[in-house]
N, C-alpha and C positions, 0 to 999 in steps of 0.2 A: 329742162332744168341743166345749168352747166356743172361740170364736174369739178370746177374749182372757181375762185373768185379773184377780184383784183386784190382784195385783202390778202388772200394767201399767196400771191405772188410778191407783195409788198412785204409779208413777212419773212420771206427767204432772201431777196435782194434789197429791200429797203426802198422806201418811196422816192428817193433821189435817183436812183439807179433806174427805176420804172419810168420816172420822167424823163430821163435822157434817152431812153429806148422808144418813147412813143411821142416826144415832141422835140420840136426844133429850138423853141424858146419856152421858157416857163419853168416853175418849179413843180408844177404838179402834173401828175400822168394824165394823158388823153384816154379818158374811160372809153371811148368808142375803138380806139385803136386796140386797147386792153381787150375789150369784148369781142372783137373780131379774131384776134389771136387765140382767145380761149375757144371760140367758136370753131376755128380752124382745127385746134389740137383736138376738141371733143370729136369732130367730125371724123377725123383720123382714127381716134380709138374706136368709134362705132364701128367703123368699116371693118376692123378686126373682130370686135366683140360680136358682131352680128351673125359670125359663123357658128357661134356656140350658145348666145345667150339672146334672149327675148329683150327687145329694147323698147322703151326707154327702161333703163334699171330703176327699180322701186326706190332703192337708196344708193348713195355713192360709196362704194368700198374704198377704204383707205389708200390701197394701191393704186386704184383708178384716178383718185384725186391727186396722187404724186405724180402720176404718169401725165396728167393734163397739165399740172405746174410746170413740169419738164419740157414738155412739147410746145406749150404757150411760150415760155421763155426763149426756147430754140427760135421759134418763129418771130420774136420781138428781136432778138438779137440779129437774125438774118436781115432785119431791115437796115442796119448798119454794117460798116466795114469793120473787120477785126473780130470775128466769131471767136469767143473764148473758147479754148480746147475742152475744158469741163463741160460746156453746154452742148458741144457737138457729141461728145462722148455720151452724156446722159441721154440725148435724143437717140443715138444709135442703139443704146441698150433698152429704152423704152420700147422702140419698135422692134427689137429682137425679142422682147419678151412678149408683145403682143402678137407676133407672128406664132410664138410657141403656143400661146393661148389659142389662136384660130386653129392650130393644128392638134389641139388637144394634148399637148405636152405640159400645160401649166394650167393652173385653175385661179379664177378670182373668187374670192371668199369674201363675206362681209365682214364689218369690224367686231363681230361677235363669233367669227368662226363658221357662220352658216351658209349655206349655199346662196349665192346670189340669184334672185329671181327678177322677172320684169314686172312692169307697172302694169296692173290688169285694167286699169281704167281706161285704156284706148283699145281694148281688144275688139274686133269686129264678131259679131254674132249673127249667123244665118239660120232661119228658119224657113220651113216650107211646109207645104199640105202634105198629105199622105199620098204616095204614088198611085196614080190612077191606071197606068198600063204596066203590065208586067207579061212574062211568059204565061203564067197561069191565066190572066185575064184574057189574053190573046189566043188562048189555045183554039177555041172554037171558031175562030175567023177563018 
């Protein structure tokens, strides 16, 4: 599950700007380029969150969505010359915040203020038979 969508990016910068960042010609944004930038941003976020949270997250907290948007837009702008200073600044702030989260200096909370949890649907479970050999059972050997 991606932390943000193409629609989220379009809300912030507009469809025309997104098209300019993702295609050389045309008026529509290249969905594959947008998806790759979002995936890159989400992987970056996960690298920091994995230190403190079980991934994947059960739901996307608003702060994580905002970070994903800012980082994805930074990566899209980096495809072109002339990075806007606001994009570079937002990227630096996002990475600094994520570093603080990884160090335990900041928390990620859900939209309702509750603690963020991981998605339990992909948790591995291991079971085994009772132990056959122990110090007690091997005592007489």
